[in-house]
C-alpha positions in Angstrom: -132.1 -60.5 69.1 -130.1 -60.6 72.7 -127.4 -61.7 73.4 -125.7 -63.2 76.6 -121.5 -62.6 76.8 -119.3 -63.8 78.9 -115.6 -64.9 80.1 -115.2 -68.2 81.4 -112.6 -66.9 83.9 -113.5 -64.4 87.0 -110.2 -62.8 87.1 -110.9 -59.0 87.1 -109.0 -58.4 83.9 -110.4 -61.2 82.1 -108.7 -61.6 79.0 -111.3 -63.7 77.5 -114.1 -61.7 78.8 -112.7 -58.9 77.3 -112.4 -61.4 74.2 -116.3 -62.2 74.5 -117.3 -58.4 74.8 -115.9 -57.5 71.8 -117.0 -60.5 69.5 -120.9 -59.8 71.2 -120.4 -56.2 69.7 -120.3 -57.4 66.0 -123.7 -58.6 66.0 -125.8 -56.1 64.0 -129.1 -55.0 65.4 -128.2 -57.0 69.1 -128.7 -56.5 72.8 -125.8 -57.4 74.5 -125.5 -58.5 78.4 -121.7 -59.4 79.5 -121.7 -61.4 82.4 -119.3 -61.5 84.8 -118.6 -64.7 86.8 -118.0 -63.0 90.0 -120.9 -61.9 90.2 -122.0 -65.9 90.1 -119.5 -66.9 92.9 -120.5 -70.0 94.8 -118.8 -72.1 97.3 -117.1 -75.5 96.3 -119.7 -77.8 94.6 -119.8 -80.5 96.8 -123.1 -83.0 97.0 -122.9 -82.8 100.6 -123.1 -79.3 100.5 -126.2 -79.5 97.8 -127.9 -81.6 100.3 -127.5 -79.0 103.2 -128.4 -75.7 100.6 -130.3 -77.2 97.9 -130.4 -75.4 94.7 -128.4 -72.3 94.9 -130.3 -69.0 94.4 -126.8 -67.8 92.2 -126.9 -70.8 89.7 -130.9 -70.2 88.9 -129.9 -66.8 88.2 -127.0 -67.7 85.8 -129.4 -70.1 84.2 -132.1 -67.3 83.8 -129.8 -64.8 82.3 -128.8 -68.4 79.6 -132.3 -68.6 79.1 -132.7 -64.8 78.4 -130.3 -65.2 75.0 -130.9 -65.5 71.8 -127.3 -66.3 71.0 -124.5 -67.1 73.5 -121.0 -65.5 73.2 -118.6 -67.8 75.5 -114.6 -67.4 76.0 -113.4 -69.9 77.9 -110.1 -69.7 80.5 -107.5 -71.7 80.3 -106.0 -72.8 83.3 -103.4 -75.6 82.8 -105.0 -77.3 79.8 -108.6 -77.2 81.5 -111.4 -74.8 82.4 -111.1 -72.2 84.9 -112.4 -73.6 88.3 -114.8 -70.5 88.7 -116.1 -71.7 85.3 -116.1 -75.2 86.3 -117.9 -74.8 90.2 -120.3 -72.7 88.2 -120.7 -75.1 85.7 -121.1 -77.4 88.1 -123.6 -76.0 90.0 -126.1 -75.0 87.3 -125.8 -78.9 85.8 -127.7 -80.0 89.1 -130.5 -78.3 88.0 -130.9 -78.4 84.9 -128.0 -80.9 82.5 -128.9 -78.9 79.6 -127.2 -75.7 80.9 -126.8 -74.1 78.0 -130.2 -74.7 76.7 -129.9 -75.6 73.3 -128.7 -71.6 72.6 -126.1 -70.9 69.0 -123.1 -70.3 70.6 -120.1 -68.8 69.4 -117.6 -70.4 71.8 -114.0 -68.6 71.8 -111.0 -69.1 73.8 -107.5 -67.0 74.1 -104.6 -66.9 75.9 -101.0 -65.4 76.2 -99.7 -67.8 74.5 -99.3 -68.9 71.3 -102.1 -71.7 71.1 -104.8 -69.1 72.0 -106.5 -71.4 74.7 -106.5 -74.2 71.9 -107.3 -77.3 74.8 -110.0 -75.9 76.6 -111.0 -74.6 73.4 -111.5 -78.6 72.3 -112.4 -79.4 76.0 -115.3 -77.1 75.6 -116.0 -78.2 71.5 -116.7 -81.9 72.8 -118.4 -81.7 76.3 -120.7 -78.7 76.5 -122.6 -79.8 73.6 -124.1 -82.8 75.4 -124.8 -79.5 78.5 -126.6 -77.9 75.6 -124.5 -75.9 73.8 -125.8 -75.5 70.3 -122.0 -74.6 68.8 -121.7 -72.9 66.0 -118.8 -71.9 65.6 -115.8 -72.0 67.6 -112.6 -69.1 67.7 -109.0 -68.9 68.9 -107.1 -65.8 69.7 -103.7 -66.6 70.2 -101.1 -63.9 72.0 -104.1 -62.2 73.5 -101.1 -59.4 74.0 -99.9 -59.4 70.6 -103.6 -59.4 69.2 -105.9 -57.5 71.0 -105.8 -53.7 71.8 -107.1 -53.2 75.2 -107.5 -49.8 74.7 -110.0 -49.6 71.5 -111.1 -53.2 73.2 -110.8 -55.0 70.0 -108.8 -57.6 68.5 -105.5 -55.5 66.7 -104.6 -58.0 64.2 -106.3 -57.5 60.7 -106.8 -61.4 59.4 -107.8 -62.4 62.9 -110.1 -60.1 63.6 -111.9 -60.6 59.6 -111.6 -64.5 60.5 -113.8 -63.5 63.6 -116.3 -61.0 61.7 -116.7 -64.0 58.5 -117.5 -66.4 61.4 -120.1 -64.4 62.8 -121.3 -63.3 59.2 -121.2 -67.3 58.0 -122.7 -69.0 61.5 -125.1 -66.5 62.8 
């Protein structure tokens, strides 16, 4: 089984990438590939630019990575109660190539933030919007107060109750 995981941020210190990496490690007998959105940085999407350059090769490469997965583990970053600009731009380029960006792959959809809501706004947006683009969301998980509940040195959730919740979601839904 192959898992493709990524955080929906282009921050080099992305807390969502940390969460996605950790969650992907909890799947048993899985090959895990963690993507970095910086490897898929493209100019800001516009239909004018698309007419000029066509389908961007990095969008095609990202779609191929998603297509290689059996399961997607995605943790969306929340910027001003919405997707990060990096994720939205990549998503826009990809959706012009194929509407079903997520290719009906089973998905664990997550979010985290330094605040107590744990990216609840972007998680709700993703839960509602991404299925229209081929996401088969099997479970969602929010990690509130990332800095208090995640140990960066050990790269794992430090709050035992929240860690158990995530582990149970993975066992029950995948």
